C-alpha positions in Angstrom: 69.0 145.3 105.9 69.9 143.1 102.9 72.7 141.5 104.9 70.2 140.7 107.7 67.7 139.2 105.3 70.5 137.2 103.6 71.7 135.9 107.0 68.2 134.8 108.0 67.7 133.0 104.7 71.0 131.2 105.1 70.1 130.1 108.6 66.7 128.7 107.4 68.4 126.8 104.6 70.9 125.2 107.0 68.2 124.3 109.5 66.0 122.8 106.7 68.9 120.6 105.5 69.5 119.3 109.1 65.8 118.4 109.4 65.9 116.5 106.2 68.9 114.5 107.3 67.2 113.7 110.6 63.9 112.6 109.2 65.1 110.6 106.2 67.1 107.4 106.7 70.2 106.7 104.7 70.3 104.1 102.0 72.6 101.9 104.2 70.1 102.1 107.1 67.2 101.1 104.7 69.2 98.2 103.4 70.1 97.0 106.9 66.4 97.2 108.0 65.3 95.3 104.9 67.9 92.6 105.5 66.7 92.1 109.1 63.1 91.8 108.0 64.0 89.3 105.3 66.0 87.1 107.7 63.0 87.1 110.2 60.5 86.3 107.5 62.7 83.3 106.3 63.0 82.1 109.8 59.2 82.1 110.3 58.5 80.4 106.9 61.2 77.8 107.3 59.5 74.5 108.5 60.9 72.8 111.6 62.9 69.7 110.9 61.0 66.6 111.7 62.5 64.1 114.1 63.7 61.1 112.2 62.4 57.8 113.5 65.3 55.4 114.0 64.8 51.8 112.8 64.9 49.6 115.9 67.0 46.4 115.9 68.0 43.8 118.4 71.4 45.5 118.6 70.2 49.0 119.4 66.9 48.3 121.2 68.2 48.7 124.8 70.0 52.1 124.1 67.0 53.2 122.1 64.4 52.4 124.9 66.6 54.0 127.6 66.9 57.2 125.7 63.3 57.2 124.6 62.1 56.5 128.1 64.0 59.5 129.5 62.5 61.8 126.9 59.0 60.3 127.2 58.1 59.7 130.8 54.3 59.2 130.4 52.8 56.2 132.0 49.1 56.4 131.4 47.4 55.3 128.1 43.9 54.8 126.8 43.1 51.9 124.5 40.1 53.0 122.4 38.1 50.0 121.2 34.8 49.1 119.5 33.3 48.4 123.0 34.7 51.4 124.9 37.9 52.7 126.5 40.4 50.8 128.6 42.7 53.0 130.6 46.0 51.5 131.7 48.8 52.7 134.0 52.2 51.4 133.0 54.8 50.5 135.6 57.9 52.7 135.9 59.8 49.6 137.3 59.6 47.9 133.8 61.3 50.7 131.8 61.9 49.0 128.5 58.3 47.7 128.2 56.8 51.1 129.3 59.0 53.0 126.8 58.1 50.5 124.1 54.4 50.8 124.6 54.5 54.6 124.7 56.6 54.7 121.6 54.2 52.5 119.7 51.3 54.6 120.8 53.0 57.8 119.7 54.0 56.4 116.4 50.3 55.4 115.9 51.1 51.7 115.5 48.0 50.4 117.3 45.5 52.2 115.1 43.8 49.5 113.0 45.1 46.6 115.0 42.7 44.1 116.7 42.1 42.0 119.8 42.9 39.0 117.7 42.9 36.4 120.5 40.1 36.1 123.0 39.9 33.4 125.7 37.0 33.8 128.1 38.0 33.6 131.8 41.7 33.9 130.8 43.1 36.8 128.7 42.4 39.1 125.7 45.3 39.6 123.4 45.8 42.6 121.0 48.2 44.5 118.9 48.1 42.5 115.7 46.0 42.2 112.5 45.9 40.2 109.3 46.1 43.4 107.2 49.2 44.4 105.2 49.1 47.9 106.5 50.0 46.7 110.0 52.9 44.6 108.6 54.1 47.7 106.8 54.0 49.7 110.1 56.2 47.0 111.8 58.8 47.2 109.0 59.1 50.9 109.4 59.5 50.7 113.2 61.9 47.7 113.2 62.5 44.1 113.9 63.5 43.6 117.5 62.8 41.8 120.8 62.6 43.1 124.3 64.5 41.5 127.1 62.4 39.9 129.9 61.7 41.9 133.1 59.9 39.4 135.3 61.7 39.9 138.6 60.1 43.2 139.8 57.5 41.4 141.8 54.5 42.2 139.6 52.0 39.4 139.4 49.5 38.5 136.7 46.4 39.6 138.7 43.1 40.4 137.0 43.5 43.5 134.9 47.3 43.3 134.5 48.7 44.1 131.0 51.6 41.9 130.0 53.9 41.0 127.1 55.1 37.6 126.0 58.8 38.1 126.8 59.8 35.5 129.4 62.8 35.0 131.6 63.7 31.6 130.1 66.1 30.2 127.5 63.5 29.3 124.9 63.6 31.8 122.0 59.9 31.6 121.1 59.1 33.2 124.5 60.8 36.4 123.3 57.6 37.1 121.3 56.6 40.2 119.4 57.0 43.5 121.3 54.1 44.8 119.3 51.5 42.6 121.1 50.1 42.6 124.6 47.5 40.8 126.6 45.2 41.8 129.5 44.4 39.3 132.2 40.6 38.9 132.4 40.3 35.9 134.8 39.0 36.5 138.3 41.8 35.7 140.7 44.5 36.2 138.0 46.7 33.9 136.0 49.7 33.5 138.4 51.2 30.5 136.5 52.4 33.2 134.0 54.3 35.2 136.6 57.7 33.9 135.7 56.9 33.4 132.1 55.8 36.8 130.9 56.5 40.4 131.7 53.7 42.2 133.5 54.2 45.9 132.8 51.0 47.7 133.8 47.5 47.4 135.0 44.0 48.5 134.0 42.8 51.4 136.1 39.5 51.9 134.3 37.5 49.9 131.8 37.5 46.3 133.1 33.9 46.1 132.1 35.1 46.6 128.5 37.7 43.9 128.9 34.9 41.5 130.2 32.7 42.4 127.3 35.5 41.7 124.8 36.2 38.4 126.5 32.6 37.3 126.1 32.7 37.6 122.3 32.2 34.5 120.2 35.4 33.0 118.7 36.4 30.3 116.3 38.4 27.3 117.2 41.6 29.3 116.9 40.4 31.8 119.6 40.1 34.5 116.9 36.9 36.5 117.4 34.3 35.8 114.7 33.6 39.5 114.6 36.6 41.8 114.4 37.3 43.7 117.6 39.2 46.8 116.5 41.6 49.0 118.4 41.0 52.4 116.9 44.0 54.0 118.6 46.0 54.2 121.8 46.1 57.6 123.3 48.9 58.8 125.7 47.3 60.5 128.6 50.0 61.3 131.1 
């Protein structure tokens, strides 16, 4: 009888030890689990590296715009002004100018600029300001010029957005890629067709363009009351 009891007690002890081993993880397993958790936590907390904005120059501008255009295919933007919104569709056929305008919008260049030149029955011109903050933005983006792209057949009809970079040998025609103008004249301004690059057209908001064109200006065609561009939004 004692032998039977001893045998049963021994079996219970053995089974108890096996249960303990099964239910309790080893120190190595605990350390491995903690390590995995720690790595995951670090990965979650580690901030994503921000894309570095490259300084654009006349030497790298073409390569930059080609690469940027491929990564940023949007072609519709909204110019938000004091008088309302102007929606513009950019031409895919003028890739450098489209990419440039999308890039400036995404880098928030236009916020705080103005329609600084207004000529009724002709054009309204924007993208500049007399403030130091806009000059600082330009320095951070770069000092560069865009090549002309005037041979795609686009004319300076009413509502066309264009940039002063012409297909001629006079350097001053390669004007600032930060500025643009919108044709307001009925019937267009076709004498500019071979002088400047038309790179888009207004698809909504010509009433806003007309209202801006009707504002009073000084002798230098600068509006007497500032006409602000609050921002340019990329739509699609």
